[in-house]
C-alpha positions in Angstrom: 215.8 15.5 32.4 216.2 13.2 35.4 219.0 11.9 37.5 220.8 15.1 38.1 223.9 14.2 40.0 225.5 16.5 42.5 228.8 16.0 44.4 231.5 18.0 46.2 234.8 17.3 44.5 238.0 19.2 43.6 238.1 20.2 39.9 241.1 20.1 37.7 241.5 21.8 34.4 243.2 19.7 31.7 245.2 21.1 28.9 243.7 20.3 25.5 246.1 18.8 23.0 245.3 20.3 19.6 246.6 19.0 16.3 249.6 20.7 14.7 247.5 22.3 12.0 246.1 24.6 14.7 249.4 26.2 15.3 249.5 27.6 11.7 245.8 28.1 11.2 244.4 30.6 13.7 244.1 34.4 14.1 243.5 36.1 17.4 241.4 39.3 17.2 241.5 41.6 20.3 238.7 44.0 21.3 238.9 47.7 20.6 235.8 48.6 22.6 234.6 47.5 26.0 231.7 45.5 24.4 233.8 43.8 21.8 234.7 40.1 22.3 238.1 38.4 22.0 237.9 36.2 18.9 239.9 33.3 17.6 239.7 31.8 14.1 239.9 28.0 14.4 240.8 25.3 11.8 238.3 23.0 10.3 237.3 20.1 12.4 238.1 21.8 15.7 236.4 19.8 18.5 238.2 20.8 21.8 236.4 22.5 24.6 236.5 26.3 24.0 237.4 27.2 27.6 240.4 25.0 27.5 241.8 26.7 24.4 241.1 30.4 24.8 241.3 32.1 28.1 241.3 35.8 29.1 242.9 37.1 32.4 243.0 40.4 34.2 246.5 42.0 34.7 249.8 42.2 32.9 251.4 39.5 30.8 254.3 39.2 33.2 254.0 36.0 35.2 250.7 35.1 33.5 248.8 32.9 33.7 248.9 29.5 35.6 248.3 31.1 39.0 245.4 33.3 37.8 241.7 32.6 37.4 240.3 33.3 33.9 237.6 35.9 33.6 234.1 34.4 33.7 232.1 35.0 30.5 230.3 33.4 27.6 231.8 31.5 24.7 230.3 31.3 21.2 231.4 29.3 18.2 230.2 30.4 14.7 231.7 29.7 11.3 234.9 28.4 12.9 235.4 31.6 14.9 235.4 31.2 18.7 234.5 34.4 20.6 234.7 35.2 24.3 232.6 37.9 25.9 233.2 38.7 29.6 230.3 38.5 32.0 230.6 42.2 33.0 232.4 43.7 29.9 236.0 44.9 29.7 237.0 48.0 31.7 238.6 50.8 29.7 242.2 51.4 30.7 242.6 48.1 32.5 245.2 45.5 31.4 244.2 42.1 30.1 245.9 39.0 28.7 244.6 36.5 26.1 246.1 33.0 26.1 245.7 30.4 23.3 246.7 26.9 24.4 247.9 24.6 21.7 249.1 27.3 19.4 252.7 27.3 18.1 253.5 30.0 20.6 251.6 29.9 23.9 253.0 33.3 25.0 250.1 35.3 26.4 249.0 38.3 24.4 248.5 41.5 26.4 245.8 44.0 25.4 243.8 46.9 26.9 240.8 49.0 26.0 241.6 52.6 25.3 240.0 55.0 27.8 237.0 56.8 26.5 236.7 60.5 27.3 233.0 59.8 27.7 233.6 56.8 30.0 231.3 56.4 33.0 232.5 58.2 36.1 233.8 56.5 39.2 230.9 54.9 41.1 230.1 51.9 43.3 228.1 49.6 41.1 227.2 46.8 43.5 228.0 45.3 46.9 228.0 41.5 47.7 226.5 39.7 49.4 223.4 41.3 48.0 220.8 39.8 50.3 218.8 42.0 52.7 219.3 39.5 55.6 222.8 38.2 56.4 224.2 35.8 59.1 226.0 37.5 61.9 229.2 35.6 61.2 229.5 36.7 57.5 233.2 36.9 56.6 233.5 39.0 53.4 232.0 41.9 51.5 232.8 42.7 47.9 232.6 46.2 46.7 232.5 46.7 42.9 233.3 49.9 41.1 232.7 51.2 37.5 236.3 52.1 36.9 239.7 51.3 38.5 240.0 53.1 41.9 242.8 54.7 43.8 244.2 52.2 46.4 245.4 52.9 49.9 242.4 55.1 50.9 239.6 52.5 51.4 239.0 53.1 55.1 238.9 56.9 54.6 235.6 56.1 52.8 234.2 52.8 54.0 232.1 52.7 57.2 230.0 50.1 59.0 227.3 51.7 61.0 224.7 50.3 63.4 221.1 51.4 63.5 221.9 54.4 65.6 224.5 55.6 63.1 227.6 54.7 65.3 230.6 53.7 63.3 232.5 50.5 64.2 236.1 51.4 63.5 237.4 47.9 64.3 235.0 45.8 62.2 237.3 45.1 59.2 240.7 43.7 58.9 243.2 46.4 57.7 246.1 45.0 55.7 249.1 46.9 54.4 247.9 46.0 51.0 244.2 46.3 50.4 242.6 43.3 48.8 241.9 44.5 45.2 241.4 42.4 42.1 244.1 43.0 39.5 242.3 45.9 37.7 241.2 47.6 41.0 237.5 47.5 40.3 236.6 45.1 43.1 237.7 45.4 46.7 237.3 42.6 49.2 236.6 43.5 52.8 237.1 40.9 55.6 235.3 41.2 58.9 238.0 40.8 61.6 237.8 37.0 62.5 238.4 38.0 66.1 235.0 39.7 66.1 233.4 36.5 64.8 234.9 33.7 66.8 233.3 33.2 70.1 235.2 33.5 73.4 238.3 35.0 71.9 239.8 38.3 73.2 238.7 40.7 70.5 235.1 39.3 70.6 235.0 39.5 74.4 236.4 43.0 74.5 234.5 44.6 71.6 231.6 42.2 71.0 230.6 40.9 67.5 230.9 43.2 64.6 227.4 42.1 63.6 224.7 40.9 66.0 221.6 38.9 65.2 218.4 40.9 65.4 220.1 44.2 64.5 220.3 46.3 61.4 223.5 47.8 59.9 224.5 50.0 57.0 227.7 49.5 54.9 228.5 52.9 53.3 231.1 54.2 50.9 231.5 57.9 51.3 231.8 60.1 48.2 235.0 61.6 47.0 237.0 58.4 46.3 239.2 59.2 43.3 239.6 56.9 40.3 243.1 55.7 39.4 243.3 58.1 36.5 242.2 61.0 38.6 239.4 61.9 36.2 236.5 61.4 38.5 235.4 60.8 42.1 232.7 58.4 43.4 229.4 59.5 44.7 228.2 58.2 48.1 226.7 54.7 48.1 225.2 52.6 50.9 223.2 49.5 51.5 221.3 48.5 54.7 220.8 44.9 55.8 219.4 43.0 58.8 221.4 40.3 60.6 220.1 36.9 61.6 221.7 34.0 63.5 225.1 32.6 62.6 225.7 29.9 60.0 228.0 27.4 61.6 227.2 24.1 59.8 229.0 23.1 56.7 227.0 23.2 53.4 225.3 20.0 52.5 224.5 19.5 48.8 221.6 17.2 49.8 219.8 20.3 50.8 220.1 21.8 47.3 217.2 21.7 44.9 217.7 21.2 41.2 215.3 22.3 38.4 216.1 20.1 35.4 215.9 21.3 31.7 214.5 19.4 28.8 216.6 17.7 26.1 216.8 19.6 22.8 216.3 23.0 24.5 218.5 25.7 25.9 216.4 25.8 29.1 218.4 26.7 32.1 219.5 24.2 34.7 218.9 25.9 38.1 220.1 25.1 41.6 218.3 26.5 44.7 220.5 26.7 47.8 219.5 26.5 51.5 221.8 29.5 52.3 223.6 32.3 50.5 227.0 31.5 49.0 230.1 33.5 48.2 229.2 35.3 45.0 232.6 35.1 43.3 233.2 31.4 44.2 229.8 30.6 42.7 231.0 32.0 39.3 233.9 29.6 39.1 233.5 26.6 41.5 230.4 24.9 40.0 230.7 23.2 36.6 228.4 21.1 34.5 229.3 17.9 32.8 227.4 15.9 30.1 227.0 12.2 29.8 230.3 12.0 27.9 232.0 13.5 31.0 233.0 16.6 29.1 232.4 20.1 30.4 229.3 21.7 29.0 229.9 25.3 27.8 227.4 28.0 28.8 226.7 31.1 30.7 226.2 31.4 34.5 223.6 33.6 36.2 223.7 34.1 40.0 220.3 34.7 41.6 219.2 37.3 44.1 220.9 37.1 47.4 223.3 34.5 46.0 220.8 31.8 46.9 220.4 30.3 43.4 222.6 29.4 40.4 221.4 29.2 36.8 223.3 27.7 33.9 222.3 28.3 30.3 224.1 26.1 27.8 225.5 27.5 24.6 224.1 24.5 22.6 220.8 22.6 23.3 221.0 19.9 25.9 221.8 16.7 24.1 221.9 14.1 26.9 219.6 13.0 29.6 222.5 12.6 32.0 224.0 15.8 33.6 226.4 16.0 36.4 226.9 19.1 38.4 230.2 19.2 40.4 230.9 21.8 43.0 234.5 22.4 43.9 235.3 21.5 47.6 236.6 25.1 47.9 233.1 26.6 47.5 232.1 28.5 50.6 228.9 30.1 51.9 229.0 33.7 53.0 230.3 32.6 56.5 233.2 30.8 54.9 231.9 27.3 55.8 
């Protein structure tokens, strides 16, 4: 497949207008277990883009959902039943909202997965960026947990250590409200920008939080309780090396594209010249076909957040594909 087009442009999400028959001819099925999908029965002749009709959000129904970002995941359509499976499964005990646009009532439908007495204990499951080598002006780390965690105690457990084991107590910004996602399974850590920007007071007084040529360890000490108080996390750490700062803005002309073949479900892959923000990669790159419609499929982020793969739900049907990156997409240094 040739002529893969790439551009940086803001993306807008349109509201699909569905025929009136849809209002009386659907049934929403909510998951009972963490691995179950959200399912929606559709009328005959349904042709709208699935992601524009059925969306799932984290959090309560109150105030939902225009200011929230839908959960990333995979859509499937079989026998007029549209199903949505989240990329990382549902979390037991967390609150979710399903919204069906175009139905007679567009009121969001709240649901949750009942906690399982045999549910996994509290644990750190991954830390992003995942690369072994990071630029010295990296801005964010994301810490993911297996279950919702107790807020307000993050810096009792999180430490940034240099190669000698010394802890940098001033590395991270400390806000009154910690930066959790809505179900408290992902914590965002921000390096103090004053430790990154050159020739500002904090940088001059304390030096950079991360310095090229050195090695550091981000650790999460054990004993962090889950929200329900049923378990405490075990210790977790990852060590990485630091290289020179990334100060130039990303340039899509430096990306490489591997094109799939028509009539197959081969992945479309982008290889980047630098690591990008993991969670922006999940939502800020979209694929359009020759008819200018969004192509539905699953996204897979490669090692070190240096590649992006898209597997379509249906075989590629056009020789023209356009990949559009939102102008808000940032690399790990927030460029």
